[in-house]
N, C-alpha and C positions, 0 to 999 in steps of 0.2 A: 461618550459615558457615559452609564445610566446609573441610578441612584434608587435603592434600594431600603426602605427603615421598615423596623422590628421594631416588638414591645421589649423586648430582651436580649442579652449579647449571647443569651444561649439559642432562641431563635436565630440570630444572627448567623451564629457556627455553624449551625446545622444547614440554613439553606446555601452560605458559601461552601462548606465539606462538600454538600451535594453536589452542587453546581458545579465545581472542581472535580469532584472524581467523574464527572459525567464529561466533562472536558477531557479527561487523561483518555475514558474509555473510547471517546470517538477519534481522539488522535491515534491511540493503537490500531483502532479497527481501520482507519485510512492508511497507516503507513504500516506499521506493524510495532512499533513504538511509539513513546512520548519523552521529551525531553522537559522539566518543570525546576521552579524556581520554589524556594520555601524560605519563607522568613521565619522569624522567631518573635522572644517578648511574651508580655502578657495578651497583647491581642487575638494573638493567634491561636490559644489554649482552644476553646471551641471548635475553630474550623479545622486545627488537625484532629479532634478527638474524631470529629464525624468522618473527615478524610479517609480515615484509614480505616473506617467501617463500611466503606462505600463495598455495594458487592461486585464481584466480577471481574476486578482490577488484574491484571498479572504483572504484579509487581516487579517481575523478573524482565518485563520489556521498558520500565521507566527509567529515566536517568535524572539524576536527582544534581541540580547546585544549590547553594547555598547564597542568601544574599550579602552578607556582613559577617565580621569576625572581630571581635577586639585583639590590637596589638600587641602581644605580649603577655598574655593570658594561657595559661595550659588549658588545655580541653578537661580535664578533674576538677577547676574551677566552679562553684556555682552558676556563674555570671556567665561561662562560655556557651555559646552558641551550637558549637559542637555537639558537648555533652548534651545541651537541649533538644536537637534534633535526632541525636545518638538514643534516647531516653522516650521522646516521645514520638517519633515516626520510625527511624532504620530500625529500631529493634522493635517492633510491634509488627512491620510490613513484612518480615522476612527479606529474602535475599534481593537487590537492587540489580539492573542491568550495568548500571555506573552509581558511585557516590562521589562528589568530587567536592569537598570540605576545603575551607581556606583556613591553610594552618599558620594561625594568628603569631605563635608561638616562634615561627623560624628565626634563624637570627636577621636574616634580611627580608623586612616586607617586602621590599622591591623587586626582588627577585620571585617571592611569591606570587606576586600580582602577575609579572611574566608567564609563570609556569601556568597561572591560573586562564590567563589571556590567550595561550596557545590554545588549550583545551576547546574552552568555550566557543572559539571561533569555529569549532568544527561540529559545533552542535547547537542547532537555530533550537531558540526555545519556542516550547506550542503553549505553555501555562505557567505565570509569574503570580506566587501568592504574595501579597504585600501588606503593608500597611502605612499609615502616615503616623507619624510622632508628635508630641507637642508641642514641638516646632515648626510643624510642618515639615520636616525630613521625609525624606523617600529613600526608605536603606538609611545608610549612614551620611547621605549627601545633606547635610547642615545649610541652612542660611548663610550668605547667599551659595547656591548652589552654581556646579558649572554645568550646564544645560549643552556645551559645545565638545567637552571631552569625549574623543572616540573610543578610549580604553575601556573593554570590558570592568577591570577592578582598578581600583587606584586605593592608595595611601591617604588619608583623611584626617584632619584633625577636627576633635569632637566639643560644638560648644557647650558653655557653661549649662542652658536647658536643657542642652541635649543629656550631659551626665546626671544632671539633678533627676530628669525623668528616670534613668536606672535606679540611681537611689532609690526615689521612690516605688518603683517597683519593687524593691526588698532582694536585689539581685547583690548590692555591696552593703555595708555597713557604715562606711561614710563616705564622703565624697572623694576624697583623697585617693580611694581604693581604686575609683574609676578609671579606666586608662582613658590617657587623652587624644590616644588615635587608634585607629580602625582600620581594617581593609575592607571596602566598602563597592559592591558593584556599582558602576556611573548609570547617570540618568539614563543615556544614551541606551545603552545594553539594555536595561528595562525596555523601554519604551519599544522594541524591537521586539518584545516577545507578542506572540500573534492573538495570546487572552490574556488579560490582567483581570484576576480575582484580589480586591483593596477591602479588607476588613477593620472597622475602625469602631471598635464600644467603648463606651464609658464618658462620662463628664467631663473628664479633665481633655478628653480629644476635641470638646465642641467649637472653641474657640481656634483651634487649626483645621478642624472640617471646614467653618464658616470662611476662615481665610483662604483657603485652596479650592473650594467648590463655588465660591460666588464672585471671587475678584475676578482682574484678570490675569492670566498666566504671568508667573513671574519665578524669577529664582531666588527673591525676598521668601516666597512661600513654594519650595521646592515640589512637592505633589501636587500643585496647580496642573504642574505638565501633564499629569493625566487628564484633564481637560480635551487634551490633542488626541487622547489614543484613541482606535477605533474601537475598540472590543474589550472598553473596561467597564465594570461595574465595582460600584462602592456599597459596602454592605454596613449599614449602620444600623443601632439601636435608637432608642428613644433618648436616651440622654446624649450620645454623642451629633444627636442630629437638632439637637433642642435650640440652639441659635442661628440657625438656616431659615430664612424669609419665609419660606412656604412651609417649614413643619409646622 
């Protein structure tokens, strides 16, 4: 695991987006295609803005999975991660090789997990773009996260701190509106990615960053597992890195 610290979240996003784009170009050059995972939320705004403008990426050779989605939320809702990715990525890059959205409003979320699990088992992931939640979660794997489950996608319960983060970021008008469950990519599936780009801006993430990067690996701080990934870079800004001992 490598840590890079920038003065602003704009600089953070620019570097993460360009680095991620270069990894996509490398995968296409080596294999003829690239498989990626995209995260959503406020932490990914700047990264995606710069990723979509990396030159010479043939997006028709890129297959995209997404990290998590609320159970029971239609893709027309402002907080839908499908809506987010369509507006901020898919509609901007044009035709992709494949797009595998999580249909969180399907009647049976467990059946939706089985559908996705069958698909992703055929798509080794080259690059995963992820973030760290205010409670230290990775995707929607809230603490205590399951580090051992083999299934690529899971139905998970969202804890109150996680739901309050979604409210605080402006996606919902009340805590009662925030769904209590989601479909999330599992920790083991994320860790199978050959390369992980983890972007974590803002002061509100500083405590989680310290807990996940300076403590021992524990499912109480789920994103601490990234310490064990051989090719992961954590991109921080001045605010999110402010509690680190070396900052």
